[in-house]
C-alpha positions, -999 to +999 in steps of 0.1 A: -750+295-333-724+284-352-680+295-341-659+309-366-624+314-364-611+350-373-592+348-402-558+339-409-552+381-421-573+396-396-548+417-375-554+408-332-525+408-317-502+400-339-472+400-308-486+364-294-503+333-304-540+331-302-561+320-273-590+297-279-618+321-270-606+343-299-630+335-325-664+346-334-702+335-326-722+337-354-756+334-349-784+320-375-795+355-386-755+367-391-752+386-362-714+382-355-705+387-317-664+386-308-653+361-278-661+324-279-667+324-241-681+354-243-669+394-236-662+416-211-652+451-208-643+479-182-655+511-171-634+524-155-645+556-134-629+588-123-639+614-099-614+641-114-619+626-151-646+611-159-643+578-175-623+559-197-632+552-235-611+537-262-612+552-302-613+515-319-590+513-349-612+507-383-603+473-389-620+462-357-657+450-354-679+483-353-643+500-361-638+542-357-663+544-332-658+549-292-664+524-265-646+498-235-616+487-237-619+450-234-625+419-254-627+384-253-624+361-226-607+330-220-621+295-213-635+294-175-620+333-169-647+353-148-660+386-161-642+409-134-606+392-146-615+388-184-627+427-174-587+437-160-568+413-183-577+430-211-579+471-198-541+458-189-536+444-223-557+472-246-550+504-222-525+500-201-545+500-168-531+488-137-553+461-126-543+474-085-556+510-098-592+503-099-611+490-071-646+469-091-678+480-078-703+462-103-707+442-130-733+443-154-746+416-181-759+418-219-767+377-221-787+366-250-784+332-243-748+321-266-729+350-261-729+370-232-706+406-229-697+421-192-694+456-182-672+456-155-676+491-136-646+499-108-632+531-091-602+541-102-585+544-061-550+553-077-551+581-107-528+566-140-523+574-179-537+546-205-514+533-223-517+522-263-502+490-257-521+471-287-531+473-321-569+475-310-565+513-296-563+541-323-568+567-290-572+566-249-591+596-234-606+602-203-644+617-208-657+635-185-695+617-174-717+645-190-701+643-228-700+606-233-730+607-255-714+633-280-691+605-291-696+585-321-700+555-293-699+513-302-733+504-307-734+482-277-719+503-252-746+535-267-777+512-259-757+505-216-743+538-215-778+561-203-788+526-180-749+522-169-749+561-160-775+560-135-758+534-117-724+558-112-739+572-074-748+536-067-723+530-038-730+502-016-715+495+018-721+468+042-712+475+076-707+440+104-712+437+136-680+414+143-698+400+177-728+396+167-721+370+138-693+354+156-716+352+182-741+331+164-724+292+164-713+281+194-683+270+174-656+284+207-651+313+198-651+330+237-617+310+235-604+330+208-621+363+200-596+378+177-590+347+164-631+338+152-628+372+140-601+371+118-619+341+103-649+363+099-624+387+079-608+359+060-644+347+046-654+387+041-622+392+018-635+361-003-666+377-005-654+411-013-632+391-046-661+374-062-692+397-050-722+395-041-753+390-063-778+419-071-804+404-061-791+397-022-787+437-020-815+450-038-800+461-068-804+458-104-776+442-132-758+411-120-732+414-091-718+443-066-685+448-050-698+464-019-671+484+005-672+459+037-670+474+071-664+450+097-663+463+136-644+449+161-648+454+201-633+438+231-610+416+225-612+405+195-596+448+191-568+429+183-576+422+152-550+427+121-560+446+097-571+429+063-534+419+041-553+429+012-564+457+026-606+444+008-623+441+044-618+477+064-615+472+105-629+494+124-620+486+167-650+502+185-632+523+214-664+517+236-696+502+225-693+482+200-731+495+186-720+530+193-690+517+162-716+499+144-738+533+143-710+560+137-696+539+104-727+533+093-737+571+094-704+579+082-705+557+057-744+573+047-732+605+049-706+599+018-741+595-001-728+554+004-764+533+007-753+512+040-769+474+045-760+464+078-753+432+092-770+424+129-793+401+146-798+424+174-830+441+175-822+477+193-785+475+176-818+473+143-839+497+145-809+526+158-795+516+123-829+521+106-830+552+122-798+562+102-814+556+073-794+519+070-809+489+058-807+457+082-797+422+073-799+395+097-769+371+104-781+346+091-785+368+057-742+375+058-741+338+063-757+324+031-734+350+013-704+337+028 
């Protein structure tokens, strides 16, 4: 494997300086892959319009095909950040208009491509904002295969399409999690719940390893629901909106089961976190999977 910089006349983003990641990885058999530190792209999913595809300009690698807005990652940049940055640069995708759902990684050892699948939370119109896009379009899911696709995207699309209905959620029994560690939580129940909320928000940002959720691919970003009761109901909402706080009006267990049932009714796969045996049995009857508190603490 060798690293080859782009040719001096190669028309890539002439408006600014090149990043060290803007280089070709060339394998021993002559295959070329763009991105010294790997590459990443965004599969934005809009429930009404379909998925966002980019018609690549003819001079690009596998030019005149349709694929995802994306490109070379910067050194030290996460796959999620790289996909969001590249899609903003190439298609004008607002970072706050999409919510990450999963990362799928194609890895050949010396190079990798990470696909960030993200749900559109605020509808937007894509904008051709650099020379690499010939056209941008929302394409209904059922019509994607009728387009001339980039070979890499064509190979991954059937697998990615099969994952589009999978939308995991975590429902957390705050009282059970907080009460599992004797750190004086009883002196300030809302404060203890706030620490848990913030730890969950950090987990929402970095994602959960797929194997921990018994799901395929690399990383998932499940919806996080924190159910609080009693004095902990004074807990404020998560400022970033990454964790949804549910305040139990009466028994906390009833609110946890209700939250799991509501998510199941929306088609979500639900994992509830509690070590309470009776509550676990109720949740399992509601078709939710249950993980003990120790599992969550291992993720945090």
